[in-house]
C-alpha positions as CSV (number, residue, x, y, z in Angstrom):
1,M,0.0,0.0,0.0
2,I,1.3,3.5,-0.9
3,A,0.9,6.2,1.7
4,K,0.2,9.7,0.4
5,P,1.8,12.4,2.5
6,I,-0.5,15.3,3.5
7,R,0.9,18.7,4.4
8,M,-0.6,20.0,7.6
9,Q,-0.1,23.4,9.2
10,N,1.9,23.4,12.4
11,D,1.0,25.6,15.4
12,S,3.2,28.5,14.3
13,E,1.6,28.6,10.9
14,R,-1.9,28.5,12.3
15,N,-1.0,31.4,14.6
16,G,0.3,33.5,11.8
17,D,4.0,33.1,12.8
18,N,5.9,32.6,9.6
19,G,9.2,32.1,11.4
20,N,9.8,28.5,12.1
21,R,7.9,26.4,9.5
22,G,7.6,22.7,9.7
23,T,5.5,20.0,8.1
24,S,3.8,17.0,9.5
25,V,3.1,13.8,7.6
26,I,0.0,11.7,8.1
27,T,-0.4,8.4,6.3
28,R,-3.8,7.2,5.3
29,T,-4.2,3.4,5.4
30,K,-7.1,1.5,3.9
31,P,-8.9,-0.7,6.4
32,K,-8.6,-4.4,5.7
33,T,-11.8,-6.0,4.8
34,K,-12.5,-9.0,7.0
35,K,-13.3,-12.2,5.2
36,P,-16.8,-13.6,6.0
37,N,-17.1,-16.6,8.2
38,L,-17.7,-19.8,6.4
39,Y,-20.2,-22.6,7.2
40,R,-20.3,-26.2,6.3
41,V,-23.6,-27.5,5.1
42,L,-24.1,-31.1,6.3
43,I,-26.7,-33.8,5.6
44,L,-27.5,-36.2,8.4
45,N,-28.3,-39.9,7.9
46,D,-31.7,-41.4,8.8
47,D,-33.3,-44.8,8.2
48,Y,-36.1,-43.6,6.0
49,T,-34.9,-41.2,3.3
50,P,-34.1,-43.1,0.1
51,M,-30.5,-42.9,-1.2
52,E,-31.7,-41.8,-4.6
53,F,-33.5,-38.8,-3.0
54,V,-30.3,-37.7,-1.2
55,I,-28.4,-37.9,-4.6
56,H,-31.1,-35.8,-6.2
57,I,-30.8,-33.2,-3.4
58,L,-27.0,-33.0,-3.9
59,E,-27.4,-32.6,-7.6
60,R,-30.2,-30.1,-7.4
61,F,-29.1,-27.8,-4.6
62,F,-25.4,-28.3,-4.5
63,Q,-24.6,-28.7,-8.2
64,K,-22.8,-32.0,-7.6
65,D,-22.3,-34.4,-10.6
66,R,-23.8,-37.9,-10.3
67,E,-20.5,-39.4,-9.1
68,S,-19.8,-36.8,-6.4
69,A,-23.4,-36.9,-5.2
70,T,-23.2,-40.7,-4.9
71,R,-19.9,-40.5,-3.0
72,I,-21.3,-38.0,-0.5
73,M,-24.5,-40.0,-0.1
74,L,-22.6,-43.1,0.7
75,H,-20.4,-41.2,3.2
76,V,-23.7,-40.0,4.9
77,H,-25.0,-43.6,4.8
78,N,-21.8,-45.1,6.3
79,H,-20.7,-42.3,8.7
80,G,-24.0,-40.7,9.7
81,V,-23.1,-37.3,8.3
82,G,-21.7,-35.8,5.1
83,E,-20.6,-32.4,3.9
84,C,-22.4,-30.9,0.9
85,G,-20.3,-27.7,0.6
86,I,-18.9,-24.7,2.4
87,F,-20.5,-21.3,2.0
88,T,-21.0,-17.9,3.6
89,Y,-23.6,-17.7,6.3
90,E,-26.5,-16.4,4.1
91,V,-25.8,-18.9,1.3
92,A,-25.5,-21.8,3.8
93,E,-28.7,-20.8,5.6
94,T,-30.6,-20.6,2.2
95,K,-29.3,-24.1,1.2
96,V,-30.4,-25.6,4.5
97,S,-33.9,-24.1,4.2
98,Q,-34.2,-25.2,0.5
99,V,-33.2,-28.8,1.3
100,M,-35.4,-29.0,4.4
101,D,-38.4,-27.6,2.6
102,F,-37.9,-29.9,-0.4
103,A,-37.6,-33.0,1.9
104,R,-40.8,-32.1,3.7
105,Q,-42.6,-31.5,0.5
106,H,-41.7,-35.1,-0.5
107,Q,-42.5,-36.4,3.0
108,H,-38.9,-37.4,3.9
109,P,-37.4,-36.8,7.4
110,L,-34.0,-35.8,5.9
111,Q,-32.1,-33.3,8.1
112,C,-29.7,-30.7,6.8
113,V,-27.7,-28.4,9.1
114,M,-24.9,-25.9,9.0
115,E,-22.0,-25.5,11.3
116,K,-19.3,-22.8,11.5
117,K,-16.1,-23.9,9.8
């Protein structure tokens, strides 16, 4: 970052005394933008939601290809939970709502949650 010097009047200049002139330099710095917190969106295993439905969810809401969706679905099936993606808070919250609404519309008890990364 390049600092631009700014000439400021010193006390003697402000008081009209032209005898001893000096300059002060102030540097302006741009504030650093904080990166947003990220959240993992997770699907939880249950004994009732069909595997094919979970694959469909992953393809539709998380833009996973068939192979990736199948791999994630099997991870959920075998380990109880699987990561669908990592997003900013607003995006993660929206994805969770979309998945939960879609699952309820199709009468499946699928659970989707988010957790801070």
